[in-house]
DRENDRENTOR-64257 format. One line per 5 residues: number of its first residue (from 1); their letters; for each residue x, z, y of N, C-alpha, C, CB. Coordinates in Angstrom, 3 decimals, padded with zeros to 6 digits. Last residue first. Glycine has a CB too. Example, Ala and Ser with C-alpha at 12.3 -4.5 7.8 and 13.67 -1.06 7.14 Angstrom:
2
2> SA> 012.850:007.080:-002.250:013.670:007.140:-001.060:012.900:007.870:000.030:014.084:005.725:-000.598  013.190:007.800:-005.690:012.300:007.800:-004.500:013.200:007.800:-003.300:011.308:009.046:-004.473
***
This chain:
259
259> XXXXX> 011.047:094.218:114.675:011.547:093.105:115.470:012.262:092.071:114.625:012.471:093.610:116.541  008.668:096.502:114.649:009.331:095.613:113.682:009.755:094.357:114.433:008.381:095.257:112.461  008.762:099.580:116.120:008.572:098.164:116.401:009.371:097.340:115.399:008.994:097.825:117.853  007.129:102.694:116.343:008.074:101.847:115.606:007.732:100.391:115.870:008.040:102.155:114.073  006.843:105.597:118.419:006.438:104.243:118.062:007.555:103.508:117.329:006.030:103.465:119.310
254> XXXXX> 007.164:109.010:117.246:006.941:107.999:118.274:006.502:106.675:117.704:008.181:107.803:119.081  009.177:111.941:116.796:007.966:111.183:116.483:007.752:110.158:117.590:006.718:112.127:116.335  011.480:114.333:115.442:011.160:113.236:116.360:009.937:112.482:115.862:012.360:112.273:116.508  013.424:117.239:115.236:012.166:116.590:114.859:011.868:115.510:115.896:010.983:117.630:114.764  016.167:119.157:114.101:015.669:118.052:114.919:014.377:117.477:114.346:016.729:116.953:115.029
249> XXXXX> 016.569:122.667:114.186:016.373:121.451:113.398:015.711:120.376:114.266:015.511:121.744:112.134  018.726:125.470:114.354:017.788:124.575:115.035:017.756:123.259:114.275:018.191:124.350:116.536  020.319:128.523:114.637:019.672:127.597:113.710:018.643:126.783:114.482:019.006:128.358:112.518  023.043:128.689:117.004:021.703:129.050:116.541:021.218:128.062:115.470:020.712:129.082:117.731  026.446:128.455:115.697:025.411:128.263:116.698:024.061:128.698:116.169:025.358:126.813:117.140
244> XXXXX> 028.151:128.898:113.644:028.738:128.438:114.906:027.708:128.218:116.010:029.495:127.161:114.674  027.007:129.509:111.231:027.786:130.552:111.880:028.382:130.160:113.210:028.863:130.977:110.989  027.023:126.146:110.189:026.650:127.523:109.856:027.598:128.526:110.521:026.653:127.724:108.328  026.815:123.783:112.872:027.421:124.277:111.642:027.062:125.749:111.436:028.956:124.092:111.678  023.636:122.702:114.222:024.978:123.281:114.346:025.496:123.723:112.985:024.969:124.473:115.323
239> XXXXX> 021.251:121.623:113.263:021.998:120.885:114.274:023.443:121.382:114.383:021.301:121.001:115.626  020.669:121.732:109.675:020.690:122.332:111.019:021.557:121.524:111.971:021.198:123.777:110.954  018.745:119.364:107.801:020.047:119.979:108.061:020.040:120.574:109.465:021.204:118.939:107.904  016.390:118.107:107.836:016.428:119.350:107.065:017.793:120.030:107.161:016.088:119.071:105.602  014.846:116.516:110.416:016.162:116.791:109.852:016.130:118.132:109.130:017.253:116.786:110.956
234> XXXXX> 012.226:114.271:110.339:012.578:115.693:110.393:013.924:115.887:109.707:011.475:116.580:109.718  010.273:111.801:111.935:011.500:112.171:111.234:011.743:113.664:111.403:012.713:111.355:111.758  007.792:109.268:112.044:008.133:110.676:112.209:009.377:110.961:111.377:006.944:111.606:111.789  006.128:106.493:113.639:007.111:107.070:112.730:007.234:108.564:113.008:008.488:106.366:112.878  003.793:103.756:113.853:004.254:105.084:114.239:005.261:105.585:113.204:003.058:106.073:114.373
229> XXXXX> 003.803:100.262:114.862:003.346:101.409:114.099:003.870:102.707:114.670:003.762:101.278:112.662  003.807:096.666:114.592:003.840:097.897:115.371:003.342:099.054:114.512:002.986:097.761:116.659  003.324:094.270:113.346:004.699:094.530:113.788:004.854:095.838:114.553:005.175:093.398:114.650  000.872:095.272:111.169:001.525:094.073:111.661:002.952:094.443:112.080:000.725:093.442:112.852  001.160:098.576:111.304:000.109:097.571:111.274:000.661:096.336:111.963:-001.212:098.080:111.964
224> XXXXX> 002.882:101.140:109.542:002.914:099.941:110.373:001.660:099.114:110.183:004.143:099.104:110.055  004.178:104.269:109.456:002.955:103.528:109.136:002.880:102.360:110.090:001.670:104.433:109.238  006.889:106.150:108.068:006.333:105.265:109.097:005.103:104.566:108.551:007.383:104.227:109.569  009.054:109.006:107.679:007.946:108.164:107.229:007.496:107.289:108.393:006.760:109.029:106.688  011.780:111.064:106.423:011.057:110.317:107.436:009.950:109.482:106.820:012.006:109.432:108.215
219> XXXXX> 014.160:113.753:106.131:013.112:112.892:105.582:012.399:112.187:106.735:012.098:113.717:104.720  017.737:114.392:106.042:016.347:114.749:106.283:015.401:113.763:105.644:016.073:114.835:107.761  020.976:115.180:107.373:020.122:114.663:106.304:018.702:115.170:106.537:020.649:115.097:104.890  024.135:114.892:108.815:022.696:115.023:109.043:021.955:114.458:107.840:022.263:114.295:110.353  027.307:116.349:109.639:026.429:115.615:108.728:024.963:115.879:109.081:026.712:116.014:107.258
214> XXXXX> 028.602:117.966:111.403:029.090:116.586:111.276:028.219:115.722:110.366:030.506:116.592:110.749  026.950:120.038:113.650:027.023:119.673:112.241:027.510:118.225:112.122:025.639:119.853:111.548  028.960:121.286:116.353:027.842:120.486:115.851:028.046:120.147:114.375:027.685:119.194:116.680  031.337:122.510:117.066:030.292:123.331:116.467:029.089:122.572:115.975:029.849:124.328:117.431  032.185:120.759:120.108:032.559:121.489:118.894:031.359:122.292:118.378:033.769:122.432:119.168
209> XXXXX> 031.391:117.654:121.373:030.991:119.060:121.383:031.361:119.715:120.054:029.472:119.196:121.651  032.431:115.132:122.734:032.940:115.795:121.540:032.655:117.278:121.507:034.402:115.578:121.430  032.527:115.182:126.374:032.396:114.529:125.067:032.911:115.429:123.944:033.156:113.193:125.060  030.764:115.993:129.219:031.785:116.470:128.283:031.532:115.862:126.911:031.787:118.024:128.201  030.056:115.192:132.564:029.882:114.804:131.166:031.056:115.292:130.329:029.735:113.278:131.041
204> XXXXX> 028.214:115.176:135.509:029.266:115.874:134.767:029.014:115.634:133.280:029.290:117.420:135.105  027.259:113.905:138.649:027.293:113.720:137.210:028.496:114.419:136.588:027.317:112.240:136.873  026.124:116.270:141.177:026.844:115.090:140.707:026.950:115.061:139.183:028.235:115.046:141.325  022.876:116.191:139.613:023.882:115.469:140.336:024.778:116.475:141.045:023.246:114.476:141.330  023.484:116.373:136.004:023.706:115.739:137.315:022.722:116.335:138.320:023.537:114.174:137.230
199> XXXXX> 025.027:116.705:132.765:024.065:117.125:133.784:024.458:116.471:135.107:024.018:118.691:133.918  025.660:116.555:129.293:025.662:115.895:130.599:024.670:116.576:131.514:025.329:114.395:130.465  027.562:116.562:126.264:026.626:117.214:127.169:026.755:116.541:128.527:026.894:118.757:127.267  027.789:114.533:123.271:028.249:114.958:124.593:027.143:115.751:125.287:028.671:113.733:125.455  028.873:112.695:120.412:028.103:113.795:121.001:028.665:114.097:122.379:028.141:115.069:120.094
194> XXXXX> 028.918:110.385:117.659:029.196:110.706:119.051:028.335:111.890:119.481:028.939:109.481:119.962  028.530:110.382:114.894:029.430:109.400:115.481:029.822:109.756:116.914:028.787:108.033:115.452  027.924:112.228:112.016:027.934:112.271:113.473:028.977:111.294:114.006:028.220:113.706:113.980  026.274:110.654:109.245:027.435:111.321:109.826:027.364:111.215:111.341:028.758:110.708:109.292  023.443:111.121:106.950:024.311:110.418:107.876:025.450:111.267:108.394:023.517:109.913:109.020
189> XXXXX> 020.643:110.366:104.926:021.833:111.178:105.135:022.801:110.412:106.013:022.493:111.562:103.790  017.132:110.495:104.152:018.297:109.880:104.778:019.431:110.885:104.887:017.940:109.327:106.164  014.196:109.394:102.382:015.147:110.424:102.752:016.364:109.752:103.371:015.546:111.292:101.525  010.967:107.972:103.103:012.372:107.915:102.710:013.077:109.232:103.020:013.079:106.755:103.422  008.210:105.742:103.189:008.682:107.128:103.115:010.103:107.116:102.558:007.733:108.013:102.222
184> XXXXX> 005.784:103.560:104.658:007.143:103.803:104.164:007.446:105.298:104.172:008.183:103.040:105.020  003.154:101.286:104.455:003.521:102.704:104.556:004.897:102.887:103.936:002.462:103.625:103.850  001.496:098.584:106.144:002.469:099.103:105.184:002.801:100.553:105.502:003.749:098.247:105.188  -000.699:095.875:106.715:-000.473:097.319:106.817:000.494:097.785:105.739:-001.801:098.086:106.707  -001.315:093.233:106.314:-000.680:093.591:107.571:-000.295:095.061:107.688:-001.579:093.238:108.685
179> XXXXX> -002.371:093.076:103.742:-001.507:091.985:104.211:-000.736:092.373:105.467:-002.338:090.735:104.484  -002.049:096.510:102.661:-002.798:095.267:102.822:-001.840:094.224:103.369:-004.039:095.454:103.766  000.010:098.185:101.892:-001.365:098.579:101.609:-002.298:097.380:101.703:-001.818:099.682:102.573  003.035:098.019:100.632:002.154:097.160:101.413:000.716:097.469:101.020:002.487:095.649:101.190  005.293:100.592:100.725:004.105:100.113:100.034:003.271:099.274:100.996:003.275:101.294:099.469
174> XXXXX> 008.680:101.351:100.307:007.666:100.792:101.198:006.528:100.237:100.358:008.266:099.687:102.117  010.986:104.068:099.872:010.064:103.068:099.341:009.096:102.605:100.425:009.290:103.634:098.138  014.505:104.934:100.226:013.076:105.204:100.119:012.288:104.027:099.607:012.537:105.617:101.441  017.163:106.051:101.969:016.802:105.641:100.609:015.330:105.965:100.427:017.694:106.362:099.515  019.315:105.393:104.781:018.031:105.811:104.210:017.881:105.301:102.776:016.865:105.301:105.078
169> XXXXX> 022.169:106.544:106.232:021.731:105.629:105.166:020.412:106.145:104.605:022.814:105.506:104.028  023.121:106.777:109.725:022.562:107.305:108.477:022.216:106.179:107.509:021.315:108.148:108.764  024.900:107.955:112.417:024.660:106.767:111.606:024.263:107.255:110.211:025.934:105.820:111.557  023.909:109.793:115.312:024.263:109.788:113.894:024.013:108.399:113.304:023.454:110.864:113.120  024.512:111.203:118.346:024.276:109.912:117.688:024.800:109.993:116.262:024.961:108.738:118.468
164> XXXXX> 023.228:113.408:120.849:023.905:113.199:119.562:023.546:111.818:119.022:023.514:114.308:118.534  023.361:115.193:123.844:023.093:113.895:123.226:023.895:113.787:121.931:023.449:112.725:124.199  021.869:117.562:125.922:022.784:117.370:124.793:022.378:116.066:124.112:022.743:118.596:123.780  021.514:118.004:129.514:021.097:117.548:128.182:022.253:117.562:127.185:020.510:116.142:128.267  020.020:118.599:132.571:021.082:119.024:131.669:020.661:118.698:130.241:021.388:120.547:131.830
159> XXXXX> 018.558:117.603:134.964:018.620:116.972:133.648:019.872:117.336:132.874:018.542:115.484:133.794  020.400:118.609:137.861:019.200:118.115:137.206:019.533:117.553:135.828:018.521:117.047:138.068  021.566:121.296:139.938:021.815:120.251:138.939:020.510:119.884:138.231:022.880:120.719:137.905  020.630:123.386:141.376:020.761:122.114:142.079:021.016:120.966:141.111:021.885:122.190:143.102  020.836:125.622:139.888:019.527:124.954:139.862:019.546:123.642:140.636:018.452:125.874:140.437
154> XXXXX> 023.992:125.713:138.220:023.178:125.847:139.421:021.856:125.100:139.267:023.942:125.328:140.645  024.176:126.952:134.839:024.565:126.025:135.893:023.597:126.195:137.062:024.573:124.547:135.375  025.405:129.012:132.148:024.472:128.780:133.266:025.054:127.786:134.276:024.137:130.114:133.973  025.979:128.109:128.933:026.695:128.281:130.193:025.724:128.007:131.336:027.942:127.336:130.274  025.665:129.377:125.638:025.020:128.794:126.810:025.827:129.096:128.069:023.582:129.323:126.955
149> XXXXX> 027.934:128.492:122.955:027.416:129.458:123.920:026.687:128.734:125.045:028.557:130.327:124.488  028.971:128.264:119.605:028.271:127.603:120.700:027.717:128.670:121.637:027.132:126.681:120.167  032.063:129.776:118.544:030.596:129.727:118.605:030.121:128.905:119.801:030.015:131.148:118.683  034.818:130.294:118.564:034.216:129.766:117.340:032.707:129.682:117.355:034.625:130.594:116.201  035.334:131.091:121.203:035.551:132.021:120.076:034.802:131.589:118.821:035.116:133.431:120.465
144> XXXXX> 033.104:128.729:122.507:034.054:129.797:122.797:034.113:130.750:121.610:033.664:130.555:124.094  031.740:125.989:124.002:032.214:126.486:122.704:033.323:127.492:122.969:032.722:125.312:121.781  028.644:125.255:125.781:030.092:125.339:125.644:030.450:125.880:124.274:030.697:126.222:126.746  025.933:123.561:127.341:026.517:124.194:126.158:028.030:124.165:126.228:026.037:123.502:124.881  024.035:124.550:130.254:024.676:123.543:129.429:025.319:124.283:128.259:025.735:122.699:130.246
139> XXXXX> 020.994:125.369:132.019:022.156:125.719:131.195:022.764:124.439:130.628:021.757:126.701:130.043  018.296:125.968:133.214:019.499:125.490:133.902:020.737:126.000:133.158:019.517:125.961:135.397  015.857:124.930:130.699:016.526:125.907:131.573:017.789:125.307:132.185:016.879:127.190:130.786  015.214:122.722:129.174:014.246:123.195:130.162:014.889:124.141:131.169:013.081:123.891:129.468  017.341:119.997:128.349:017.050:121.429:128.343:016.090:121.809:129.481:018.354:122.235:128.461
134> XXXXX> 016.858:117.221:126.420:016.942:117.664:127.813:016.470:119.111:127.898:016.091:116.746:128.751  018.405:115.564:123.968:017.696:116.825:124.163:017.901:117.281:125.603:018.188:117.912:123.156  018.304:112.588:122.590:018.629:113.135:123.907:017.789:114.385:124.127:018.379:112.084:125.042  019.541:111.070:119.678:018.654:112.081:120.260:019.198:112.561:121.603:018.485:113.274:119.296  019.655:108.301:117.649:020.173:108.858:118.890:019.140:109.806:119.487:020.534:107.734:119.893
129> XXXXX> 020.536:106.892:114.715:019.602:107.866:115.279:020.242:108.526:116.494:019.199:108.934:114.220  020.729:103.888:112.984:021.314:104.688:114.055:020.225:105.594:114.606:021.927:103.785:115.182  020.987:103.035:109.485:020.216:103.355:110.685:021.095:104.051:111.715:019.008:104.238:110.332  021.287:100.776:106.876:022.030:101.607:107.821:021.181:101.788:109.072:023.417:100.972:108.170  019.666:100.789:103.659:020.324:100.109:104.766:021.176:101.060:105.581:019.300:099.446:105.657
124> XXXXX> 016.682:100.371:101.626:017.886:101.089:102.040:018.519:100.329:103.198:018.896:101.246:100.850  013.821:100.457:099.565:014.385:100.145:100.884:015.627:100.997:101.131:013.335:100.381:102.006  011.801:098.918:097.155:012.858:099.897:097.399:013.567:099.482:098.685:013.866:099.986:096.183  008.302:098.186:097.397:009.696:097.829:097.605:010.580:099.080:097.648:009.850:097.022:098.900  005.339:096.718:096.420:006.091:097.958:096.393:007.579:097.612:096.419:005.728:098.815:095.136
119> XXXXX> 004.274:094.254:096.247:003.726:095.098:097.311:004.381:096.480:097.340:002.218:095.245:097.137  004.666:092.295:094.214:005.543:092.418:095.380:004.872:093.122:096.561:006.010:091.046:095.812  003.584:091.900:091.790:002.744:091.568:092.931:003.488:091.719:094.261:001.508:092.442:092.930  005.633:092.911:090.154:005.359:091.468:090.194:004.527:091.066:091.397:004.651:091.040:088.931  007.786:095.389:091.783:006.721:094.962:090.877:006.418:093.481:091.086:005.446:095.810:091.094
114> XXXXX> 009.768:095.900:093.585:009.800:096.658:092.339:008.707:096.259:091.364:009.688:098.117:092.635  011.873:094.086:095.804:010.552:094.273:095.198:010.684:094.964:093.842:009.827:092.915:095.041  014.035:095.446:098.136:013.963:094.818:096.811:012.603:095.131:096.213:015.119:095.318:095.871  015.677:095.261:101.287:014.472:095.572:100.511:014.497:094.792:099.204:013.184:095.239:101.321  017.805:096.516:103.771:017.716:095.763:102.517:016.483:096.216:101.750:019.000:095.952:101.654
109> XXXXX> 018.840:096.420:107.063:017.754:096.856:106.170:017.709:095.916:104.960:016.365:096.870:106.923  020.940:097.580:109.602:020.840:096.756:108.394:019.700:097.311:107.558:022.191:096.742:107.581  019.940:098.998:111.800:021.033:098.049:111.971:021.068:097.068:110.806:022.377:098.785:112.092  017.237:100.107:113.108:017.614:099.677:111.758:018.685:098.604:111.907:016.367:099.136:110.943  017.495:102.662:115.526:017.613:101.236:115.234:017.965:101.029:113.766:018.675:100.578:116.141
104> XXXXX> 016.030:104.935:117.914:016.562:104.602:116.603:016.583:103.107:116.379:015.754:105.274:115.520  015.885:107.498:120.200:016.029:106.054:120.051:016.675:105.777:118.706:016.870:105.441:121.214  013.990:110.088:121.656:014.679:109.573:120.469:014.731:108.057:120.544:013.971:110.034:119.162  014.150:112.388:124.441:013.673:111.197:123.735:014.589:110.805:122.584:013.545:110.035:124.700  012.967:114.486:126.771:013.776:114.526:125.550:013.305:113.389:124.657:013.662:115.921:124.815
99> XXXXX> 011.077:113.472:128.498:012.411:113.780:129.023:013.415:113.927:127.886:012.376:115.067:129.870  008.514:113.019:127.656:009.531:112.101:127.173:010.894:112.331:127.807:009.097:110.697:127.421  007.212:116.375:127.215:007.102:114.963:127.566:008.268:114.161:127.033:007.012:114.798:129.065  009.149:119.341:128.066:008.025:118.638:127.460:008.010:117.176:127.905:006.696:119.326:127.826  012.576:120.233:127.487:011.480:119.884:128.377:010.385:119.156:127.617:011.980:119.026:129.535
94> XXXXX> 013.578:122.651:124.983:013.621:121.323:125.595:012.413:121.099:126.501:013.675:120.237:124.513  015.596:125.475:124.408:014.248:124.958:124.682:014.348:123.626:125.439:013.413:125.996:125.504  018.009:126.656:124.075:017.836:125.343:123.448:016.436:124.766:123.673:018.111:125.445:121.957  017.818:129.161:125.245:018.646:128.160:125.925:018.589:126.774:125.274:020.077:128.633:125.961  016.404:131.431:124.554:015.642:130.222:124.832:016.496:129.079:125.382:014.545:130.535:125.802
89> XXXXX> 017.528:133.962:124.407:016.767:133.493:123.255:016.024:132.171:123.499:015.781:134.548:122.853  020.520:135.544:125.029:019.540:134.605:125.583:018.843:133.886:124.436:020.219:133.581:126.546  022.061:136.924:123.114:021.246:137.678:124.078:020.169:136.782:124.686:022.136:138.276:125.195  022.374:136.227:119.643:022.458:135.759:121.026:021.555:136.607:121.922:022.066:134.263:121.123  021.903:137.022:117.060:023.230:137.273:117.602:023.413:136.825:119.034:024.236:136.608:116.764
84> XXXXX> 019.596:134.492:116.338:020.194:135.757:115.872:021.622:135.890:116.395:020.182:135.834:114.319  017.821:132.496:117.114:018.913:132.879:118.004:019.576:134.187:117.589:018.404:132.999:119.418  016.464:129.807:115.627:016.738:131.222:115.332:017.997:131.608:116.110:016.921:131.477:113.767  013.991:127.234:115.640:015.175:127.867:116.219:015.251:129.358:115.880:015.178:127.679:117.733  012.176:125.300:114.752:012.692:126.293:113.811:013.920:127.025:114.319:013.016:125.634:112.511
79> XXXXX> 013.252:122.352:116.614:012.247:123.262:116.059:012.923:124.235:115.098:011.116:122.472:115.336  013.790:120.324:119.315:014.459:121.212:118.374:013.455:122.270:117.920:015.727:121.871:119.015  012.580:116.938:119.673:012.594:118.354:120.032:013.396:119.113:118.977:011.140:118.925:120.151  011.715:113.703:121.012:012.412:114.579:120.073:012.405:116.012:120.586:013.857:114.097:119.847  009.777:110.727:121.066:010.060:112.038:121.641:010.772:112.875:120.585:008.748:112.742:122.133
74> XXXXX> 010.709:107.232:120.870:009.808:108.367:120.781:010.350:109.611:121.444:009.508:108.659:119.361  011.188:104.247:119.237:011.197:104.865:120.562:010.223:106.035:120.528:010.814:103.832:121.690  012.949:102.256:116.949:012.126:103.447:117.157:012.298:103.953:118.589:012.498:104.559:116.140  013.014:099.031:115.446:013.426:099.904:116.550:012.425:101.042:116.695:013.544:099.106:117.881  014.375:096.650:113.108:013.384:097.638:113.512:013.921:098.552:114.593:012.939:098.456:112.320
69> XXXXX> 016.431:094.874:112.544:015.060:094.454:112.241:013.994:095.443:112.696:014.920:094.232:110.773  019.261:094.333:112.475:018.562:094.755:113.690:017.066:094.397:113.613:019.209:094.099:114.936  019.140:092.120:109.724:019.974:092.805:110.718:019.132:093.104:111.952:021.223:091.945:111.097  018.104:092.144:106.285:017.876:091.860:107.704:018.805:092.688:108.576:016.415:092.135:108.082  017.492:090.846:103.243:018.531:091.577:103.959:018.437:091.176:105.423:019.962:091.286:103.372
64> XXXXX> 015.246:091.015:100.446:015.626:090.527:101.770:016.707:091.421:102.346:014.404:090.473:102.715  013.529:089.883:097.476:014.452:090.764:098.180:014.785:090.157:099.536:015.741:091.001:097.350  011.413:088.233:096.852:011.689:089.362:095.976:012.615:090.360:096.642:012.293:088.884:094.670  009.155:087.184:099.454:010.469:087.164:098.809:010.682:088.410:097.951:011.579:087.055:099.863  005.796:086.220:098.784:006.718:087.146:099.415:008.067:087.080:098.709:006.156:088.583:099.391
59> XXXXX> 003.966:084.755:097.469:004.911:083.988:098.274:005.859:084.912:099.037:004.161:083.077:099.252  002.802:085.203:094.173:003.162:085.815:095.446:004.168:084.934:096.168:003.734:087.234:095.236  000.213:083.215:092.727:001.575:083.699:092.753:001.885:084.255:094.136:002.564:082.581:092.375  -002.375:082.333:090.539:-002.005:082.992:091.788:-000.573:083.494:091.700:-002.969:084.157:092.103  -002.894:079.065:089.118:-002.655:080.495:089.012:-002.168:081.025:090.341:-001.644:080.805:087.901
54> XXXXX> -004.753:076.430:087.634:-004.268:077.036:088.877:-004.031:078.530:088.648:-005.281:076.809:090.045  -003.878:074.399:084.978:-004.569:075.627:085.361:-003.931:076.189:086.622:-004.530:076.671:084.215  -004.170:071.538:082.989:-003.704:072.089:084.254:-004.543:073.305:084.614:-003.766:071.027:085.377  -002.953:070.221:079.997:-004.036:070.936:080.672:-003.453:071.614:081.907:-004.719:071.985:079.716  -002.074:067.425:077.972:-001.781:068.332:079.084:-003.034:068.957:079.674:-001.031:067.596:080.165
49> XXXXX> -002.864:067.603:074.404:-002.713:066.933:075.689:-002.466:067.931:076.794:-003.938:066.102:076.007  -002.842:068.946:072.094:-004.160:068.617:072.615:-004.073:067.914:073.967:-005.002:069.875:072.738  -000.185:069.527:071.664:-000.798:068.497:070.839:-002.160:068.073:071.363:-000.929:068.983:069.423  001.014:070.132:075.067:000.913:070.395:073.643:000.213:069.266:072.920:000.186:071.694:073.399  001.559:071.735:078.072:001.883:070.527:077.321:001.842:070.861:075.829:003.286:069.961:077.735
44> XXXXX> 000.028:072.983:080.841:000.202:073.226:079.412:000.412:071.900:078.699:-001.018:073.978:078.822  001.039:073.941:083.893:000.694:072.719:083.153:001.042:072.958:081.693:001.454:071.452:083.722  000.060:075.928:086.526:000.546:075.972:085.152:000.095:074.698:084.445:000.027:077.248:084.405  000.971:075.827:089.977:000.134:075.344:088.876:000.848:075.574:087.559:-000.208:073.845:089.050  002.698:076.423:092.044:001.485:077.217:091.958:000.543:076.764:090.859:000.774:077.183:093.260
39> XXXXX> 004.820:074.557:091.714:004.052:074.615:092.956:002.749:075.373:092.862:003.769:073.253:093.416  004.762:074.616:088.272:005.251:073.861:089.433:004.295:074.054:090.590:005.405:072.352:089.102  005.560:075.420:085.092:004.978:076.017:086.303:005.602:075.329:087.511:005.215:077.577:086.354  004.777:074.281:081.939:005.604:073.985:083.105:004.881:074.549:084.313:005.875:072.438:083.260  004.731:075.408:078.668:004.097:075.543:079.983:005.132:075.246:081.064:003.488:076.973:080.174
34> XXXXX> 004.149:074.074:075.420:005.066:074.475:076.475:004.316:074.508:077.795:006.282:073.519:076.553  003.436:074.410:071.910:003.027:074.203:073.300:004.091:074.727:074.263:001.678:074.893:073.572  003.981:075.051:069.306:004.118:073.647:069.690:003.765:073.379:071.139:003.262:072.800:068.815  003.801:077.845:069.055:004.806:077.108:068.294:005.059:075.715:068.853:004.383:077.004:066.852  003.362:079.612:072.244:003.031:079.282:070.861:004.131:078.469:070.210:001.718:078.523:070.795
29> XXXXX> 004.865:078.429:074.893:003.618:079.116:074.599:003.163:078.716:073.197:002.526:078.780:075.664  007.874:078.620:076.825:007.189:078.236:075.587:005.938:079.066:075.417:008.114:078.403:074.363  008.420:077.518:080.214:008.414:078.522:079.162:007.599:078.022:077.974:007.849:079.859:079.685  009.678:077.001:083.359:009.437:076.329:082.077:009.496:077.402:081.006:010.490:075.173:081.800  009.075:076.656:086.929:009.411:077.405:085.735:009.066:076.621:084.478:008.694:078.740:085.733
24> XXXXX> 009.317:076.872:090.370:009.394:075.960:089.227:009.822:076.781:088.024:010.393:074.769:089.493  009.497:078.507:092.593:008.174:078.184:092.103:008.181:077.124:091.006:007.323:077.726:093.236  011.215:080.976:094.429:011.281:080.082:093.276:009.885:079.815:092.764:012.161:080.678:092.160  010.302:080.973:097.939:010.550:081.647:096.672:010.624:080.607:095.568:009.449:082.696:096.371  009.743:079.449:100.103:010.771:080.461:100.308:011.106:081.174:099.003:010.319:081.471:101.359
19> XXXXX> 009.272:075.859:099.892:008.885:077.249:099.604:010.061:078.174:099.813:008.354:077.387:098.165  009.877:073.205:100.125:009.690:073.950:101.370:009.393:075.417:101.121:008.573:073.336:102.181  010.066:072.333:097.556:011.192:072.026:098.431:011.103:072.765:099.746:011.269:070.544:098.686  007.622:072.922:096.487:008.737:073.806:096.176:009.929:073.557:097.082:009.148:073.638:094.732  006.059:070.770:097.345:005.795:072.116:097.850:006.989:073.027:097.628:004.556:072.705:097.182
14> XXXXX> 007.271:068.715:095.824:007.273:068.638:097.288:007.040:070.012:097.901:006.199:067.651:097.779  006.678:069.583:093.257:008.085:069.500:093.657:008.195:069.448:095.167:008.764:068.268:093.031  003.867:069.393:093.382:004.506:070.688:093.162:005.954:070.681:093.590:004.408:071.082:091.710  003.495:066.649:093.697:003.039:067.566:094.730:003.722:068.922:094.600:001.525:067.730:094.663  004.558:065.763:091.244:005.180:065.330:092.498:004.800:066.264:093.642:004.768:063.887:092.833
9> XXXXX> 002.717:067.014:089.516:004.146:067.329:089.415:004.862:066.960:090.707:004.785:066.588:088.220  000.344:065.791:090.360:000.496:067.234:090.467:001.964:067.648:090.419:-000.277:067.925:089.356  000.899:063.111:089.678:000.649:063.465:091.076:000.815:064.967:091.299:-000.760:063.023:091.495  001.100:063.292:086.918:002.278:062.898:087.691:002.125:063.267:089.160:002.526:061.396:087.553  -001.592:063.999:086.369:-000.494:064.885:085.997:000.758:064.580:086.805:-000.196:064.765:084.506
4> XXXX> -002.950:061.725:087.274:-003.226:063.030:087.883:-002.083:064.004:087.620:-004.547:063.607:087.345  -001.899:059.840:085.515:-001.679:059.695:086.956:-001.909:061.019:087.689:-002.603:058.610:087.530  -002.835:060.814:083.096:-001.396:060.769:083.323:-001.081:060.647:084.804:-000.773:059.609:082.557  -005.562:060.443:083.419:-005.044:061.803:083.313:-003.546:061.853:083.589:-005.337:062.373:081.932
***
């Protein structure tokens, strides 16, 4: 029995040297018994002699910090538009299909397990959200007398668009439904880092569009199977500052890649 016990201890230490999580423990059980946990085994030491019991333990890390760990590619649109005070009622309409696209990146992602089985996590980090809104009509955007205005352009120009880039901090939860399937839901808040309008040909680009909301906040969710899945995001903050443009809200949906 002593040889078996020594072999188990040696095996446990060998396994722990390669494990990604802590797997050696020592705790008291009762008045005269002690339990040594090594490499997935509980060894009970007491007056009745050592007893070995196999127990199940999670090999998932309790917490993690990753860089550039996820990427979003999808379609975006402006929804809930209200053109009160404008004669033209459709200048924010976007082209169908992937002409208007969303690109997102999890620059930093931090996860912390919230339970012993390690299938529920708190998630935060830093995200980049880039939206390219390609307008259906031959217009671009300008700013005059404290308001966003549509500016007609020649039909010879192609792909007139508005581009915004926000850096956001998400706060949410991830649930591992099975070994390969997970569901995430979160809220996010961010700041505007870059904006411009562009149309071509020839190429014309104006940076720093006045009247855009400097802050963005909203909700999002994703469903992943293995390293691939789908996502959806909705901005509950309007695209433009109050009183400086039509009411419009960003919505995006597409594919998520765990990289």
